[in-house]
Backbone as CSV, one residue per row, in Angstrom:
resi,resn,N_x,N_y,N_z,CA_x,CA_y,CA_z,C_x,C_y,C_z
1,MET,15.810,6.544,16.867,14.529,6.673,16.231,15.148,6.824,14.672
2,ILE,14.754,5.712,13.825,14.992,5.775,12.525,14.022,6.283,11.693
3,SER,14.323,7.936,11.110,13.163,8.312,10.284,13.431,8.385,8.940
4,SER,14.493,7.922,8.463,14.938,7.626,7.092,15.922,7.024,6.827
5,LEU,16.022,6.458,5.570,16.870,5.585,4.961,17.210,5.944,3.748
6,ARG,18.622,6.149,3.213,19.120,6.122,1.841,20.088,5.032,1.760
7,GLY,20.019,4.411,0.627,20.842,3.501,0.109,20.672,2.668,-0.968
8,THR,21.361,1.745,-1.150,21.306,0.806,-2.301,20.156,-0.325,-2.407
9,VAL,19.024,-0.560,-3.072,17.974,-1.524,-2.976,18.750,-2.738,-3.262
10,LEU,18.561,-3.818,-2.527,19.126,-5.225,-2.440,18.138,-6.289,-2.872
11,ALA,16.891,-5.946,-2.338,15.878,-7.048,-2.507,14.515,-6.187,-2.504
12,ILE,13.665,-6.928,-3.394,12.239,-6.302,-3.442,11.238,-7.245,-3.600
13,SER,10.065,-7.495,-2.899,9.233,-8.418,-2.828,7.975,-7.298,-2.946
14,GLY,6.565,-8.048,-2.812,5.376,-7.424,-3.294,5.137,-6.238,-1.956
15,GLY,5.661,-6.658,-0.591,5.397,-5.794,0.395,6.537,-5.379,1.221
16,SER,7.703,-5.565,0.671,8.880,-5.082,1.606,9.920,-5.002,0.461
17,ILE,11.125,-4.207,0.899,12.252,-4.152,0.318,13.332,-3.940,1.316
18,VAL,14.370,-4.384,1.054,15.662,-4.416,1.587,16.443,-3.320,0.997
19,ILE,17.192,-2.260,1.970,17.978,-1.299,1.462,19.247,-1.533,2.455
20,GLU,20.443,-1.420,1.633,21.829,-1.477,2.299,22.055,-0.258,2.693
21,VAL,22.575,0.435,3.831,22.928,1.695,4.036,24.255,1.190,5.137
22,GLY,25.404,1.738,4.645,26.736,1.501,5.506,26.919,0.168,5.570
23,GLY,26.645,-0.781,4.870,26.830,-2.235,4.868,26.080,-2.999,5.599
24,VAL,24.831,-2.571,6.105,23.883,-2.989,6.907,22.446,-2.959,5.899
25,GLY,21.804,-4.403,6.013,20.695,-4.237,5.116,19.275,-4.172,6.173
26,PHE,18.631,-2.948,5.897,17.311,-2.874,6.523,15.971,-3.197,5.758
27,SER,15.508,-4.134,6.550,14.115,-4.858,5.805,13.160,-3.753,6.273
28,VAL,12.454,-3.225,5.138,11.492,-2.069,5.138,10.065,-2.677,4.471
29,GLN,9.114,-2.616,5.355,7.560,-2.884,4.595,7.172,-1.523,4.128
30,VAL,6.791,-1.900,2.988,6.331,-0.665,1.950,4.985,-1.253,1.032
31,THR,4.247,-0.306,0.729,3.122,-0.530,-0.141,3.545,-1.358,-1.571
32,PRO,2.821,-2.016,-2.014,3.098,-2.484,-3.365,3.393,-1.593,-4.337
33,ASP,2.798,-0.465,-4.502,2.903,0.419,-5.376,4.320,1.069,-5.062
34,HIS,4.760,1.233,-4.025,6.150,1.637,-3.559,7.202,0.711,-4.083
35,ALA,6.813,-0.584,-3.795,7.776,-1.527,-4.300,7.784,-1.709,-5.664
36,LEU,7.041,-1.647,-6.446,7.063,-1.553,-8.171,7.711,-0.357,-8.394
37,SER,7.735,0.675,-7.781,8.575,2.131,-8.341,10.069,1.707,-8.197
38,LEU,10.702,0.681,-7.523,11.677,0.778,-7.259,12.776,-0.379,-8.185
39,ARG,13.988,-0.119,-8.280,14.641,-1.328,-9.223,15.751,-1.814,-8.172
40,LEU,16.216,-3.165,-8.347,17.393,-3.751,-7.762,18.589,-2.920,-8.145
41,GLY,19.368,-2.606,-7.143,20.720,-1.783,-7.463,20.725,-0.386,-7.574
42,ASP,19.558,0.322,-7.511,19.466,1.654,-7.584,19.534,2.243,-6.078
43,GLU,19.960,3.454,-6.160,19.787,4.268,-4.689,18.227,4.703,-4.288
44,ALA,18.074,4.456,-3.138,16.830,4.876,-3.033,16.281,5.576,-1.720
45,MET,15.660,6.562,-1.168,15.562,6.897,0.010,14.059,6.598,0.371
46,VAL,13.791,6.292,1.279,12.453,6.074,2.018,12.360,6.781,3.459
47,LEU,11.306,7.639,3.593,10.926,7.945,5.065,10.613,6.800,5.965
48,THR,10.586,6.773,7.037,10.247,5.646,7.857,9.664,5.698,9.184
49,SER,8.899,4.578,9.463,8.260,4.932,10.951,8.852,3.494,11.623
50,LEU,9.155,3.709,12.726,9.949,2.552,13.496,8.685,2.119,14.501
51,ILE,8.439,0.903,14.364,7.546,0.403,15.262,8.042,-0.634,16.230
52,VAL,7.942,-0.334,17.541,8.664,-1.079,18.370,7.741,-1.927,19.262
53,ARG,8.094,-3.257,19.206,7.059,-4.180,20.024,7.868,-4.979,20.793
54,GLU,7.563,-5.689,21.893,8.156,-6.706,22.856,9.185,-7.650,22.065
55,ASP,8.644,-7.996,20.992,9.139,-9.143,20.431,10.016,-8.764,18.946
56,ALA,9.826,-7.497,18.503,10.317,-7.354,17.235,10.228,-5.654,17.188
57,LEU,11.106,-5.173,16.173,11.449,-3.856,15.616,10.964,-4.007,14.315
58,SER,10.177,-3.127,13.842,9.697,-3.244,12.598,9.831,-1.882,11.857
59,LEU,9.996,-1.747,10.460,10.352,-0.533,9.861,9.256,-0.636,8.856
60,PHE,8.629,0.690,8.368,7.727,0.819,7.627,7.995,1.941,6.726
61,GLY,8.084,2.046,5.404,8.792,2.871,4.603,7.862,3.587,3.652
62,PHE,7.986,4.849,3.322,7.192,5.668,2.457,7.867,6.625,1.607
63,ALA,7.091,6.738,0.394,7.952,7.596,-0.536,7.680,9.241,-0.479
64,ASP,6.740,9.536,0.350,6.578,10.822,1.069,6.086,11.216,2.396
65,ALA,6.325,12.439,2.744,5.645,12.708,3.994,4.311,12.801,4.164
66,GLU,3.329,12.755,3.187,2.050,12.669,3.240,1.701,11.423,3.551
67,GLN,2.215,10.315,3.007,1.980,8.846,3.136,2.380,8.444,4.630
68,LEU,3.486,9.097,5.196,3.893,9.078,6.530,3.039,9.551,7.513
69,GLN,2.545,10.773,7.011,1.605,11.209,8.142,0.290,10.606,8.162
70,VAL,-0.083,9.876,7.093,-1.359,9.223,7.221,-1.487,8.008,7.863
71,PHE,-0.233,7.347,7.504,0.061,6.025,8.487,0.314,6.359,9.896
72,ASP,0.841,7.427,10.259,0.922,7.510,11.782,-0.424,7.828,12.371
73,LEU,-1.181,8.568,11.605,-2.805,8.867,11.861,-3.535,7.658,11.987
74,LEU,-3.266,6.917,11.248,-3.827,5.497,10.985,-3.655,4.572,12.397
75,THR,-2.331,4.509,12.488,-1.880,3.577,13.745,-2.332,4.096,14.924
76,GLY,-2.664,5.380,15.084,-3.267,6.133,16.243,-4.684,5.884,16.654
77,VAL,-5.414,5.072,15.680,-6.685,4.615,15.646,-6.928,3.465,16.440
78,SER,-7.722,3.162,17.377,-7.884,2.105,18.209,-8.186,0.877,17.163
79,GLY,-7.551,-0.202,17.362,-7.865,-1.215,16.652,-7.005,-1.603,15.054
80,VAL,-6.380,-0.213,14.990,-5.584,-0.165,13.682,-4.007,-0.517,13.754
81,GLY,-3.387,-1.635,13.595,-2.108,-2.033,13.584,-1.273,-1.342,12.374
82,PRO,0.086,-1.191,12.579,0.930,-0.861,11.502,0.558,-1.692,10.123
83,LYS,0.476,-2.979,10.378,0.011,-3.828,9.040,-1.109,-3.230,8.516
84,SER,-2.247,-3.040,9.216,-3.804,-2.644,8.753,-3.504,-1.179,8.132
85,ALA,-2.636,-0.525,8.711,-2.363,0.815,8.343,-1.600,0.707,6.824
86,ILE,-0.697,0.045,6.726,0.038,-0.136,5.387,-0.802,-0.794,4.305
87,GLY,-1.808,-1.472,4.902,-2.982,-2.188,4.074,-4.064,-1.047,3.591
88,VAL,-4.115,-0.279,4.196,-5.443,0.921,3.997,-4.347,1.652,2.763
89,LEU,-3.162,2.065,2.932,-2.199,2.696,1.954,-2.108,2.124,0.769
90,SER,-2.119,0.627,0.763,-1.982,-0.196,-0.442,-3.099,0.122,-1.202
91,VAL,-4.323,0.414,-0.630,-5.680,0.483,-1.479,-5.921,1.822,-1.955
92,LEU,-5.779,2.815,-0.876,-6.351,4.218,-0.921,-5.025,5.057,-0.821
93,SER,-5.056,5.935,-1.768,-4.196,7.300,-1.744,-4.340,7.921,-0.725
94,PRO,-3.494,8.830,-0.036,-3.697,9.719,1.189,-5.061,10.780,0.311
95,GLU,-5.232,11.007,-0.774,-6.072,12.018,-1.106,-7.492,11.243,-0.967
96,GLN,-7.528,9.976,-1.492,-8.697,9.213,-1.408,-9.251,9.031,0.130
97,ILE,-8.240,8.849,0.988,-8.400,8.532,2.537,-8.787,9.825,3.036
98,ALA,-8.378,11.153,2.704,-8.959,12.508,2.987,-10.190,12.673,2.604
99,GLU,-10.649,12.504,1.195,-11.686,12.602,0.719,-12.892,11.824,1.293
100,ALA,-12.868,10.538,1.713,-13.434,9.656,2.324,-13.882,10.127,3.716
101,VAL,-12.926,10.459,4.532,-13.020,11.017,6.010,-13.802,12.322,5.984
102,THR,-13.644,13.165,4.827,-14.317,14.341,4.941,-15.672,14.274,4.447
103,ALA,-16.036,13.086,3.645,-17.341,12.849,3.340,-18.108,11.856,4.276
104,GLU,-17.408,11.596,5.386,-17.980,10.634,6.250,-18.575,9.097,5.861
105,ASP,-17.600,8.981,4.725,-17.877,7.640,3.976,-16.889,6.575,4.393
106,ASP,-17.441,5.526,5.357,-16.637,4.462,5.605,-16.447,3.426,4.553
107,ALA,-17.164,3.167,3.729,-17.200,2.193,2.603,-15.826,2.053,2.243
108,PRO,-14.798,3.105,1.480,-13.681,2.700,0.977,-12.647,2.070,2.006
109,PHE,-12.896,1.894,3.239,-12.160,1.342,4.208,-12.669,-0.073,4.385
110,ARG,-13.853,-0.251,4.299,-14.184,-1.572,4.405,-13.878,-2.289,3.217
111,LYS,-13.119,-1.978,2.257,-12.724,-2.769,1.115,-11.157,-3.200,1.413
112,VAL,-10.530,-2.805,2.494,-9.689,-3.144,2.886,-9.408,-4.474,3.668
113,SER,-8.800,-5.597,3.311,-8.597,-6.784,3.919,-8.222,-6.480,5.430
114,GLY,-9.180,-6.997,6.447,-8.742,-6.847,7.676,-9.265,-5.804,8.539
115,ILE,-10.056,-4.972,7.800,-10.609,-3.896,8.404,-12.250,-3.924,8.348
116,GLY,-12.795,-4.211,9.591,-14.244,-4.603,9.358,-15.044,-3.189,9.541
117,PRO,-16.159,-3.355,9.545,-17.258,-2.125,9.518,-17.130,-1.206,10.774
118,LYS,-16.822,-1.825,12.039,-16.774,-1.023,13.210,-15.358,-0.304,13.182
119,THR,-14.299,-1.004,12.630,-12.875,-0.151,12.660,-12.950,0.801,11.485
120,ALA,-13.797,0.598,10.461,-13.527,1.400,9.243,-14.522,2.817,9.825
121,LYS,-15.501,2.406,10.607,-16.235,3.722,11.110,-15.490,4.600,12.197
122,LEU,-14.785,3.788,12.938,-13.887,4.540,13.909,-12.676,5.264,13.170
123,ILE,-12.180,4.702,11.868,-11.214,5.424,11.173,-11.661,6.743,10.710
124,VAL,-12.851,6.683,10.190,-13.560,8.146,10.076,-13.792,9.130,10.960
125,VAL,-14.213,8.566,11.929,-14.375,9.399,13.165,-13.241,10.004,13.677
126,SER,-12.259,9.067,13.794,-10.939,9.597,14.623,-10.065,10.596,13.740
127,LEU,-10.399,10.287,12.140,-9.403,11.110,11.301,-9.929,12.515,11.249
128,SER,-11.412,12.655,11.462,-12.027,13.728,11.204,-11.403,14.855,11.296
129,GLY,-11.389,16.184,10.621,-10.641,17.481,10.826,-8.976,17.156,10.795
130,LYS,-8.323,16.073,10.598,-7.078,15.974,10.725,-6.425,15.948,9.219
131,LEU,-7.105,15.670,8.031,-6.622,15.646,7.038,-7.334,16.499,5.930
132,ALA,-6.523,17.167,5.096,-7.008,18.091,4.206,-7.219,17.033,2.954
133,VAL,-8.266,17.648,2.296,-8.465,17.168,0.830,-7.616,17.806,-0.113
134,THR,-6.512,17.256,-0.871,-5.804,18.290,-1.728,-5.916,17.271,-3.065
135,ARG,-5.740,18.096,-4.418,-5.960,17.701,-5.559,-4.564,17.616,-6.250
136,ARG,-3.990,16.486,-6.831,-2.834,16.419,-7.454,-3.034,16.118,-8.798
137,ALA,-2.039,16.333,-9.831,-2.269,15.988,-11.296,-1.940,14.652,-11.300
138,PRO,-2.695,13.984,-12.023,-2.415,12.507,-11.912,-0.881,12.144,-12.370
139,ARG,-0.158,11.086,-11.699,1.217,10.744,-12.221,1.178,10.294,-13.504
140,THR,2.326,10.453,-14.136,2.546,9.854,-15.437,3.533,8.974,-15.439
141,THR,2.978,7.700,-15.837,3.995,6.402,-15.800,3.741,5.871,-17.257
142,ALA,5.155,5.149,-17.585,5.084,4.603,-18.801,4.319,3.305,-18.911
143,ALA,3.536,3.190,-19.721,2.542,2.106,-19.991,3.589,0.772,-20.382
144,ALA,2.858,-0.213,-19.675,3.916,-1.511,-19.924,2.778,-2.385,-20.954
145,PRO,3.427,-3.565,-21.457,2.550,-4.065,-22.237,1.612,-5.014,-21.285
146,PRO,0.434,-5.256,-21.455,-0.683,-6.011,-20.640,-0.071,-7.083,-19.907
147,SER,0.689,-8.109,-20.670,1.114,-9.374,-19.827,2.316,-8.829,-18.755
148,SER,2.893,-7.788,-19.047,3.887,-7.320,-18.288,3.281,-6.657,-17.080
149,LEU,2.134,-5.989,-17.286,1.398,-5.327,-16.210,0.738,-6.474,-15.406
150,SER,0.175,-7.573,-15.880,-0.307,-8.568,-15.037,0.489,-9.250,-14.147
151,GLU,1.721,-9.643,-14.694,2.830,-10.399,-14.094,3.609,-9.544,-12.945
152,SER,3.629,-7.981,-13.017,4.150,-7.367,-11.832,2.975,-7.139,-10.745
153,VAL,1.772,-7.174,-11.338,0.586,-6.948,-10.283,0.508,-8.406,-9.475
154,LEU,0.607,-9.542,-10.015,0.700,-10.872,-9.353,1.805,-11.050,-8.488
155,ILE,3.051,-10.460,-8.973,3.806,-10.400,-7.946,3.855,-9.720,-6.824
156,ALA,3.264,-8.572,-6.927,3.017,-7.832,-5.800,2.008,-8.521,-4.756
157,LEU,0.923,-8.982,-5.520,-0.178,-9.480,-4.306,0.224,-10.765,-3.878
158,VAL,1.032,-11.444,-4.624,1.682,-12.917,-3.759,2.724,-12.297,-2.486
159,GLY,3.238,-11.244,-2.917,4.167,-10.816,-1.764,3.518,-10.306,-0.596
160,LEU,2.189,-9.734,-0.871,1.209,-9.560,0.295,0.721,-10.443,0.860
161,GLY,0.763,-11.872,0.337,0.303,-12.911,0.872,-0.942,-13.888,0.315
162,TRP,-1.601,-13.160,-0.866,-2.610,-13.665,-1.480,-2.234,-15.013,-2.123
163,PRO,-3.276,-15.885,-2.200,-2.657,-17.222,-2.974,-2.421,-16.936,-4.639
164,GLU,-1.598,-17.381,-5.169,-1.481,-17.030,-6.537,-2.286,-17.115,-7.475
165,LYS,-3.224,-18.420,-7.175,-4.506,-18.607,-8.120,-5.582,-17.550,-7.874
166,VAL,-5.753,-17.346,-6.515,-6.753,-16.099,-6.231,-6.311,-14.961,-6.799
167,ALA,-5.107,-14.382,-6.611,-4.685,-13.266,-7.028,-4.761,-13.321,-8.717
168,ALA,-4.279,-14.355,-9.374,-4.589,-14.391,-10.900,-5.899,-14.215,-11.315
169,ASP,-6.857,-14.972,-10.635,-8.128,-14.719,-11.243,-8.710,-13.232,-11.058
170,ALA,-8.588,-12.717,-9.893,-8.929,-11.584,-9.617,-8.233,-10.526,-10.717
171,ILE,-7.242,-10.392,-11.028,-6.278,-9.797,-12.106,-7.130,-9.948,-13.456
172,ALA,-7.170,-11.103,-13.627,-7.949,-11.506,-15.106,-9.309,-10.924,-15.035
173,GLU,-10.129,-10.790,-14.205,-11.375,-10.219,-13.980,-11.347,-8.655,-14.011
174,ALA,-10.290,-7.990,-13.330,-10.064,-6.623,-13.510,-9.760,-6.229,-14.861
175,VAL,-8.840,-6.976,-15.506,-8.624,-6.650,-16.777,-9.666,-6.663,-17.982
176,ALA,-10.572,-7.753,-17.785,-11.689,-8.276,-18.559,-12.885,-7.247,-18.259
177,GLU,-13.092,-6.357,-17.078,-14.189,-5.552,-16.723,-14.043,-4.505,-16.587
178,THR,-12.878,-3.879,-17.057,-12.424,-2.395,-16.980,-11.941,-2.027,-18.561
179,ASP,-12.259,-0.826,-18.676,-11.584,-0.380,-20.058,-10.065,0.010,-19.975
180,GLU,-9.467,-0.108,-21.004,-8.069,0.133,-21.108,-7.525,1.423,-20.418
181,SER,-8.093,2.615,-20.697,-7.582,3.592,-19.764,-7.762,3.618,-18.220
182,ALA,-8.327,2.791,-17.654,-8.474,2.646,-16.033,-7.388,1.727,-15.654
183,ARG,-6.712,0.834,-16.578,-5.666,-0.142,-16.178,-4.452,-0.023,-16.940
184,ASP,-4.130,1.193,-17.358,-2.949,1.519,-18.218,-1.481,1.622,-17.584
185,ASP,-1.419,1.289,-16.273,-0.265,1.207,-15.532,-0.378,0.301,-14.339
186,VAL,0.738,-0.111,-13.912,0.897,-0.971,-12.758,-0.054,-0.715,-11.644
187,GLN,0.072,0.601,-11.180,-0.460,1.005,-10.073,-2.139,0.956,-10.052
188,SER,-2.409,1.370,-11.391,-3.771,1.553,-11.491,-4.601,0.061,-11.630
189,LEU,-3.717,-1.082,-12.254,-4.356,-2.277,-12.051,-4.250,-2.931,-11.026
190,LEU,-3.191,-2.708,-10.356,-2.867,-3.113,-8.773,-4.103,-2.688,-8.019
191,ARG,-4.612,-1.283,-7.927,-5.612,-0.838,-7.173,-6.962,-1.387,-7.487
192,LEU,-7.314,-1.812,-8.923,-8.474,-2.175,-9.269,-8.475,-3.774,-8.780
193,THR,-7.399,-4.400,-8.874,-7.511,-5.666,-8.276,-7.572,-5.932,-7.019
194,LEU,-6.975,-5.120,-6.194,-7.137,-5.222,-4.723,-8.652,-4.640,-4.162
195,SER,-9.221,-3.721,-5.103,-10.548,-3.234,-4.384,-11.491,-4.699,-4.958
196,ARG,-11.024,-5.515,-6.058,-11.867,-6.427,-6.322,-11.687,-7.773,-5.488
197,LEU,-10.409,-8.149,-4.890,-10.155,-8.934,-3.791,-11.183,-8.678,-2.304
198,GLY,-11.281,-7.330,-2.216,-12.062,-6.828,-1.334,-12.152,-7.370,0.100
199,PRO,-13.079,-6.852,1.033,-13.031,-7.378,2.258,-13.405,-8.861,2.806
200,GLY,-13.980,-9.379,1.452,-14.492,-10.929,1.950,-13.373,-11.774,1.823
201,GLN,-12.143,-11.288,1.421,-11.045,-12.317,1.172,-10.213,-12.029,2.323
202,THR,-9.149,-12.866,2.619,-8.056,-12.483,3.590,-6.958,-13.331,3.034
203,ALA,-5.650,-12.323,3.170,-4.365,-12.702,2.524,-4.218,-13.939,3.551
204,ALA,-3.251,-14.692,2.810,-2.739,-15.951,3.362,-1.896,-15.664,4.613
205,ARG,-0.985,-14.776,4.388,-0.139,-14.311,5.431,-0.285,-12.970,5.771
206,ARG,-0.428,-13.032,7.208,-0.661,-11.431,7.927,0.450,-11.434,8.971
């Protein structure tokens, strides 16, 4: 069982990274937020969940134990596979997931591509009582110029499988229709854009 990896970041795409550990490169699927927080050549440590299938072994990586716990709970829900679970964590933070479950509100989950109404309701029911609502101080991140923000978000969305034109249009709409304080860093703009792409869209690669 591979529970964590620490090594040099060799490659980064919108939804995956490659970490070299002892001369071996491990491909790890992560959220776009997580990928954008890393830098090529830097040392990184990720907590991991190894998913074993008949035809593949897949590693999913997380920045902290809370995300890993939520991922494990989500994959325990009938109809939610690991890719859908990482998709939920790409759109919603663990705190937002806990708040939605506590409020018995399945609407946030229906915004995630690949999660239908029935599965969204099942997530709320299955996770009820298993997550505590916690409040954290907002993360402080250095603001980047708007053009750099948009480019970083575009790279992340294309890496997730969205067509470049669709992603670019959604980013432009998010930038135009929200105030500057709501999109002052990559993570904020990425979440706004993913919410705008919404359940009616389907990424090109799954």
